[in-house]
C-alpha positions in Angstrom: 50.9 -22.0 4.5 50.1 -22.8 8.1 48.4 -19.5 8.7 46.2 -20.0 5.6 44.9 -23.3 6.9 44.3 -21.9 10.3 42.2 -19.1 8.8 40.2 -21.6 6.7 39.5 -23.8 9.8 38.5 -20.7 11.8 36.2 -19.5 9.1 34.6 -22.9 8.8 34.0 -23.1 12.6 32.6 -19.5 12.7 30.2 -20.2 9.8 29.4 -23.8 10.5 28.7 -23.7 14.3 25.7 -21.2 14.0 24.2 -23.2 11.2 24.5 -26.5 13.1 22.9 -24.9 16.2 20.0 -23.5 14.2 19.4 -27.0 12.7 19.1 -28.4 16.2 17.1 -25.7 17.9 14.6 -24.5 15.3 13.7 -21.2 13.8 10.9 -18.8 14.7 9.6 -16.3 12.2 7.0 -13.6 11.8 5.6 -12.2 8.5 4.0 -8.7 8.8 2.2 -7.2 11.8 -1.1 -8.7 12.9 -4.0 -6.4 12.1 -6.1 -5.4 15.1 -9.5 -6.7 13.8 -11.4 -5.2 16.8 -10.6 -1.7 15.3 -12.9 -2.6 12.4 -15.8 -2.5 14.8 -14.7 0.3 17.2 -13.0 2.8 14.9 -14.7 2.5 11.5 -18.3 3.2 10.3 -19.9 1.4 7.4 -20.8 3.7 4.6 -18.8 6.6 6.1 -15.1 5.5 6.7 -12.7 5.7 3.7 -9.8 3.6 2.6 -7.5 6.1 4.3 -9.5 5.6 7.6 -9.0 1.9 7.3 -5.2 2.3 6.7 -5.0 4.7 9.7 -6.7 2.1 11.9 -5.0 -1.1 10.7 -1.7 0.0 9.1 -0.5 -0.5 5.5 -2.2 -3.5 3.7 -0.3 -6.4 2.2 -2.3 -5.9 -1.0 -4.9 -3.9 -2.8 -7.2 -4.9 -5.7 -10.7 -6.2 -6.4 -12.5 -9.2 -5.0 -15.9 -10.9 -5.2 -17.4 -10.7 -1.7 -20.3 -12.8 -0.4 -22.8 -9.9 -0.2 -22.4 -8.4 -3.7 -23.0 -9.6 -7.3 -20.0 -7.6 -8.6 -16.4 -7.2 -7.4 -15.5 -4.7 -4.7 -12.3 -2.7 -4.2 -10.5 -4.4 -1.4 -7.5 -4.1 0.9 -5.9 -7.3 2.1 -3.9 -8.0 5.2 -1.7 -11.1 5.8 0.0 -12.1 9.0 1.9 -15.3 9.8 3.9 -16.5 12.8 5.5 -19.9 13.0 8.2 -22.2 14.3 10.2 -24.8 12.3 12.0 -27.4 14.3 14.5 -29.5 12.3 15.3 -31.8 15.2 11.8 -33.4 15.2 10.9 -32.4 11.6 7.8 -30.4 12.7 6.3 -27.0 11.8 3.7 -25.0 13.6 2.2 -21.9 12.0 -0.7 -19.5 12.5 -2.0 -17.4 9.7 -4.5 -14.5 9.6 -6.0 -13.3 6.3 -8.2 -10.2 6.4 -10.1 -8.6 3.5 -11.7 -5.1 3.9 -13.9 -4.0 1.0 -15.4 -0.8 -0.2 -18.3 0.3 -2.3 -17.8 3.6 -4.2 -14.9 4.5 -1.8 -16.8 3.9 1.4 -16.0 1.1 3.9 -18.6 -1.7 3.4 -17.5 -4.7 5.3 -14.7 -7.2 6.1 -14.0 -10.9 6.2 -11.2 -12.6 8.1 -9.9 -16.1 8.6 -7.3 -17.5 10.9 -5.8 -21.0 11.4 -3.3 -22.8 13.4 -1.6 -25.5 11.5 0.5 -28.2 13.2 2.2 -30.9 11.1 5.3 -32.4 9.6 7.1 -30.9 6.7 8.7 -34.3 5.7 
């Protein structure tokens, strides 16, 4: 019986201590790789580059579909890229994040343009 209680106490300590430390120190996270937006200007040519050329330059997209873009009256084929990095700190109930969204669109299979947005958000999650 004594050995069983000791095992339970040891297991509780081994599992509880890391959780308690994480709650006090905060957690950092990264979602996806940040696309190198400069490669859109340096490596790709409008009207010439293909979807495969874009993927070779930027990596695998987060999504693929169709999107209305500001320059066209009809939807375009699009690759989307999403990147996020952040820190959540439970000790002061704060969160800091930075997100980047990139949309690369094509007309009849040829690279036509892109639009990207980024933001830094600082605030409280309570």
